[in-house]
C-alpha positions in Angstrom: 191.3 112.0 44.5 190.2 109.3 47.0 193.9 108.7 47.9 194.4 112.5 48.5 191.3 112.4 50.8 192.7 109.4 52.6 196.0 111.1 53.1 194.3 114.3 54.4 192.1 112.3 56.8 195.1 110.3 58.0 197.2 113.4 58.5 194.5 115.2 60.5 194.1 112.1 62.7 197.9 111.8 63.1 198.2 115.5 64.1 195.4 115.2 66.7 196.9 112.0 68.2 200.4 113.7 68.3 199.2 116.8 70.3 200.5 115.4 73.6 204.2 114.8 72.8 204.2 111.5 74.6 201.8 110.0 72.0 203.9 111.1 69.0 205.7 107.8 68.5 202.5 105.8 68.6 200.9 108.2 66.1 203.8 108.0 63.7 203.9 104.2 63.8 200.1 104.0 63.3 200.4 106.5 60.4 203.1 104.3 58.8 200.9 101.2 59.2 198.1 102.8 57.3 200.4 104.3 54.6 202.0 100.9 53.9 198.5 99.5 53.4 197.6 102.4 51.1 200.7 101.8 49.1 200.0 98.1 48.7 196.5 98.9 47.5 194.8 97.0 50.4 191.3 97.8 51.5 191.9 100.6 53.9 189.7 102.0 56.6 191.9 104.9 57.6 190.6 105.9 61.0 189.8 102.3 62.2 193.2 101.0 61.1 195.0 104.0 62.6 193.3 103.5 66.0 194.0 99.8 66.1 197.7 100.3 65.2 198.0 103.2 67.6 196.8 101.0 70.4 199.2 98.2 69.4 202.2 100.5 69.1 201.6 103.0 71.9 203.8 101.4 74.6 206.8 101.0 72.4 206.1 104.2 70.5 206.5 106.4 73.6 210.2 106.0 74.1 210.9 106.1 70.3 208.8 109.3 69.9 210.4 111.0 72.9 213.8 110.1 71.6 213.1 111.7 68.2 211.6 114.8 69.9 214.7 115.0 72.2 217.1 114.8 69.2 215.1 117.4 67.3 215.2 119.8 70.3 219.0 119.3 70.7 219.5 119.9 67.0 217.4 123.0 67.0 219.3 124.4 70.1 222.6 123.6 68.5 221.7 125.3 65.2 220.2 128.4 67.0 223.4 128.7 69.1 225.6 128.5 66.0 223.4 130.7 63.9 224.8 134.0 65.1 228.4 133.2 64.5 230.3 134.2 61.3 233.3 131.8 61.9 234.0 129.4 59.0 234.5 126.6 61.5 231.0 127.2 62.9 229.5 127.2 59.4 231.2 123.8 58.8 229.7 122.6 62.2 226.2 123.8 61.1 226.6 121.8 57.8 227.7 118.7 59.7 224.9 119.0 62.2 222.4 119.5 59.4 223.6 116.4 57.5 223.6 114.3 60.7 220.1 115.5 61.7 218.7 114.6 58.3 220.3 111.2 58.5 218.9 110.7 62.0 215.5 111.9 60.9 215.3 109.5 58.0 216.5 106.7 60.3 213.5 107.7 62.5 211.2 107.3 59.5 212.5 103.8 59.0 212.1 103.2 62.8 208.4 104.1 62.8 207.8 102.0 59.7 209.5 99.0 61.2 207.6 99.6 64.5 204.3 99.5 62.6 205.2 96.3 60.7 207.3 94.1 62.8 207.5 93.1 66.5 210.8 93.9 68.1 212.2 95.6 71.2 212.8 99.4 71.1 216.5 98.8 70.9 216.1 96.2 68.2 213.9 98.5 66.2 216.3 101.4 66.4 219.3 99.2 65.5 217.4 97.7 62.5 216.3 101.1 61.3 219.9 102.3 61.4 221.0 99.2 59.4 218.3 99.7 56.8 219.1 103.4 56.4 222.7 102.6 55.7 222.1 99.5 53.6 219.6 101.3 51.4 221.4 104.6 50.8 219.7 105.5 47.5 216.2 105.0 49.1 217.4 106.9 52.3 218.6 109.8 50.1 215.3 109.8 48.2 213.4 109.9 51.5 215.5 112.7 52.8 214.9 114.6 49.5 211.1 114.1 49.8 211.0 115.5 53.3 213.4 118.3 52.5 211.4 119.3 49.4 208.2 119.2 51.4 209.8 121.5 54.0 210.7 124.0 51.3 207.2 123.9 49.9 205.8 124.7 53.4 208.2 127.6 53.7 207.3 128.8 50.3 203.6 128.7 51.2 204.3 130.7 54.4 200.7 132.0 54.7 199.0 128.7 53.7 201.7 126.5 55.4 199.5 125.8 58.5 196.7 124.5 56.3 199.0 122.5 54.1 200.6 121.0 57.2 197.3 120.2 58.7 196.1 118.4 55.5 199.3 116.7 54.3 202.2 117.7 56.8 203.2 114.1 57.6 201.3 112.0 55.1 202.4 113.4 51.8 206.2 112.9 52.3 205.3 109.8 54.4 203.5 108.3 51.5 206.5 108.7 49.2 208.7 107.1 51.9 206.2 104.3 52.3 206.5 103.5 48.6 210.2 103.3 48.9 210.1 101.2 52.1 207.5 98.8 50.8 210.1 97.6 48.2 212.7 97.2 50.9 210.3 95.3 53.1 209.2 93.1 50.3 212.8 92.2 49.6 213.5 91.5 53.2 210.4 89.3 53.5 211.3 87.3 50.4 214.8 86.7 51.8 213.3 85.3 55.0 
């Protein structure tokens, strides 16, 4: 129960800090920082740790967050434009765009986790996130499945979706991803 409360508090703080789109990247990195500590069972002060990590990651999180938002908008516009067509070729294009968008989204999940854990340039973080997503395809597929399943749950809860999103919108699937990434990070740190 305490973990569920921590996840709810963390999600509310993340949503509040993400309200101006410019702060989205810093909020996602800070959320991942706290989630990785929760996964490892460290003593966690959710709000205090979030604020500290947000301040540490804000400058680098701005371009990363805006890049993710831009890609999401482009994907949404492409899907909306293709939605009305009945052509088989356009259906294939929608499937390709969806698969590419899911892969880019999961790469962004890696990116924010890397940003929260390691110091690197924006370009270096993005390149490393892409490499990790390709090198760990089973974990990447599991992360994509977690986020996709959560999206279906939110659609199913249509009337209660706003409340579910406010309480666990980012942190519930993010926690599952953090469990998967923690193993990857431990393996990387042992190799170093």
